N, C-alpha and C positions, 0 to 999 in steps of 0.2 A: 579436557580430561574425559569427560563422559564419553565422548567420540572414540578415544583411543581404547577405552576400558571396552566399550560393545564392540568395537571392531575385534579385540582379541578374544572374546567371548565367541562372536562367530567363526574366528578362525580356530579357536579350540574344539569348538564344536564340530567343525568340518574335520579336523584331524581326527577325531574320536570314530569318524565313520570309516577311517583306515583300518580298524580292526575288525570292522565287519568285511571289508574286501578281503583282508589276509583269510580270514575264518571260512569264507564262502568259496574264494577262489579255487580251491582243491576241489570242493563238491559240485559247485556249478559257477562255471566262469561267466555266465550271463548275469546272474545275482551278483556275482563279484564285482563286475564291472559297472552294476548299477549303485553300489555302494561307493567305487571309486569316484563315479560321476558327481554322487552327492557331495562328496569331500571336496571335489576341485570347484564346484559351484557356491560351495560355503566359503571357501577360500576367495574365490572371484569377488563374492559379495562384500567379504570384509575389506577387500583392497579398495574396491569403488566407493564402498560407503566411508571408509578412512579418507579417500581423495576427493569426497564431496561430490561425486556422480549423482545427479539427480534420478538415474535411472537404476540405482543399485539395487533398490526394493525389486524389481522384476526377476533379477537373476536370484535374490534371496526368496521370493515367492515359489519359484520353481524348485530350488533346492529344497526348502521347506517342504513342498508337497510330496517331492520324491523321497524325502527322509522319512516322513511320517508313514508313508506308505510300506516303506520297509521295516519300519520300527512296529506296525501292527501285525506284519507277517512275523516277525520275531520278538513278538510282544514280550514273552517271559523274561528274554534278557535285555532287551533294547528299550522298554518302556519308559525309564527315567529320561530318555532323549526327548521326550513330548514335552518336559517343561520347558527346554531350550527352545523347540521348535515353536512353542506357544509365545514365548517372548519376542522371538525374532519375526513372529507373523505380526502380532500388534504393533510392532516397530515397522513392518511393513504397510499395515494399513495406513498407518498415521502419515508415512511418507508418501503413499499414494495420494492421499488427501493433499499434502501441499504441492504434489505434483499437478493433480488434475486442478486446483485452483489457481496455479501459474500458468498452466496451459490456457485455461479460460480467460484469463487476463490478456495473455498474448494473443490471442485470436481475437478479442476485442481491440486491441493496439492495432491490428492489421488494417481496419476499416475506421480507425479514429483520426489517424495523420492525414492532414489534407494532399490529395494529389499533386497540386502543383504549387511551389513557393514562389512568390513574386517578389524580388527583391527591390526595396524601395528603402530610402534614407529618410530619417527625421530631420526636417528643416524648422528654422525658427518661425516661417511662415505657417506651419501646420498647427503650432500651438498658440498663434496670435489672437484668437478670438476665445481662448478658453478662459476662465476666470482666472485672476493673477496668482491666488493661492496654488492653483492646481499647475500653471505655468512654472511657479518656483519649485514646485514638488518635481516636476518633469526635469527642470534643468539641475535641481539636485541629483537627480538619479543619473545623470550623465547620459541622458538618450539622444541629445542633439549631435546629428551628425553620424548616428549609427542606425544600422539597419532595423525595419520595425520589426520586432519579435514576432514570429508566428508559431514557434515550438519551443519549447521549454522541456527539460527533465530536471527534476529536482530530488534531492535525497534528503531525509529528515529522520531525526531521533528526537524521542521525548517520552513523555508519560502522559497516560491517561486513565480516567475511571468513569465508570457508566451511571453511578448514582453517588450524590454528595458526601455520603458516609462509608463508600467503598474505599479499599485501598487502591494506591495508585499502581499502575501497570506499566511495564517497560514498552515502548513502540520503536519500531524500524520501518521506514515507510519510503516508497517512492512515488513520484507523482508526474505525469506527463500533463501538460498544458498547451492547448491549441487555442488561438486568437483569431484564426479566420479559417473555418467558424470557429465560435466559441465553445469551449469544452475542457474537461479535465477527467482523467482516470488516477484515482489514488489508490493503492494498494498498500495495506499495512500487515505487518506481523505484531500480534499484541500478546505478551506475555506476563503471566503473574508466577507464583511460586508453583502452583498445582496445575495449572491449564494453560492453553493459549489460545488465541483466536486468530481467524484470518479475516481481514477486512477489505471491502472493496467500494469505494464511493466514486459513482460516475455521473457525468453530465454530457451527453450526446444527443446531437439534434433537439436541443430544446429540452429534453429528458431526463430526470434524474433516477437513479436507483441506489439504495445502499443495502449492500450486501454483507453480512456477518456470519460466518460459519465457526462453531465451536471445532478444534482439532482440524480445520480446514475441511470438516465432513459434514456436521450436522448444522443445518440452518437455524440461526438463532433469530435472525433480522433479515427480511426481503421486503423492503419499503419501497414504493413507487405510487404514483399518481399524481395528480396537480399540486398538492401541496409539497410534495417531495421536490417536484420539478421546481416550485418557487424558492425552495430553500437550497436547491443545488446553483440555480442561478444566482442567488446571494453569495453562496459560498464562492463561486467564480468571481464575482465583482469584488469582494474584499480581499481576495487572494491576488488580485491584479496589480498589487504593490510589487509581487515577484517578477510580473512582466510589464513594465510602466507603460510601454509605448500602446499597449492594449485601451488605454485612456483615450487613444484618438480614434478608436473605431466608431464606425456608425452607429452601432446600436446602443451607445453609452451618450447621455446628455449630461451636461454638467450645469450646477447653478450654484453660485456664489452665496454663502451664508453671512461669513464674515471675512477678516483678515487671514484668520487660519483654518476655517472650516468650508467645505464645500459640499454639495448633495450631489450624488451621482445616481441617475435613473437608467437602467437597463430594460430593453424592451427585445424579447427574441422569442421567435415561435409562439405568438401568443400569450407568452408570459410577461409581466410589468412589475418591476419592483425597485425600490429604492434605498439607498443607506448613506449615511453621513461620514465623510473623511473627515479626519481632524490632522493636522499637520502643526510643527513648531515653527519657531520665527525662521529657522534655517531652510524649512522645506522638507523635513525629515518626516515620514508617515509617524503618525502617533496611535491613531485608532480608527476603528471602522464599525459604526454601529447600525442595527437595522431590525426590522420586526420580522422574524424569522418563524416557520411553523417547526414545533418542538414534537418529533415524534412519539406517539405513545400507543401501544395496541389497542386502547379503549376510544383512541382520538386523538388527533394532533391538535394543539393549541398555539395560538400566535404568542410568542413570548419576544422579549428585547434580547438580542443576540450580540455580543461585542467580541472584536478581535483588538487586541492591546500590543503593541510592540514594546518590548523592554529595553530599549534605548540602545541595542547593538545592531550595528549596521556593518556591512561588508560589501566590497566590489567582487562581482562575479564577471569575469570578461568586459570589465570596466563598466559593467551595471550596478550602481550602489542601492543596496536592496536592505529590508529589515531581516535579520537573521533569528532573533528569539522572539517568540510571540505567543501569547496565551489567549484562550478560547473561552469565553463566560457566557453562562446563559443568567439574565438577571430575572428570577422567579419573584413572586410578590414575598415569597417566604424567605428569601434571600439569594444572594449571588452563588453559583453553582460553577466554578471554574473545573472544566472536565478535560482541558487539552493544553499540554505544555510542550512546546514544540522549538527545535532548533534546525535551520536549515543549514546542512554540511556542504553540499554542493550543488551548482546549478549549471547545467549546460544549455546554450541557447543555439536555435538552428539546426540540432542534431536530434535524430530518433532515438 
């Protein structure tokens, strides 16, 4: 509804420029044509905005600039148009932020995907030496007889909060996972009633980076370093449940704890970290726990970090995975569940 209303405002603002065209055409055809061009550009930007063209703001910015120049020249009669131009310009700036953030992520994806994908099928012999509990999980995930997953594209929706007493914000996210080499790029749009954030969490070449921008423009968090690398590695390890065949990777070693629990240790590019996987008696994933650095501006601290499955499972292209999960920090002061998510789509083997 908001999109329709704003499109109508731009369209109406453009039509008003026809008055300038009519009045100036008799006095100066050149100036009259400028008013007409501004009108047509606003109409075009209204149409492209309504049709969700990501580049609509480029047309609208040119229209706004031309319009404001004409308004300044004819200030006495045309100055009320400045209000509309200001509103449209703010929308252009916000749209530019989203466009530039998306472009940054797309540029990163160009170098993220493996150049070559070697097709291999998971066999029973490949999992024979793994702990029985891990074997049961992999069989339950239906990976036997299927190709080893090297690329996955996921879509998520959910809600998150940045502090324990803050309100929940809605989240729409996409994530790309590579298993050889291991890595992920996660991009999220986080919205509250008054503002929105663009977030990108990345793990590439053994390096992690968390970037959060207010309105896609103003950096709020830009975290990197060895502690962030460790956290990104653990996130990759815990989210391996969406790409189960990654459990067979050389950089992951398994150790049985009991009939429903196993310890996984991942070593990659000089970073080593471990986490505990728990499964139910059927082999479905239940939880993942690890000691992960919690980022604070004054200094990160090592805290218990837990991913819990909410007993909802679904098959995507024949692979059985948990779809509803929550992520919790276990502080000495109490648990802080900061992210609840649902996997809505997974595509394997496609960029």
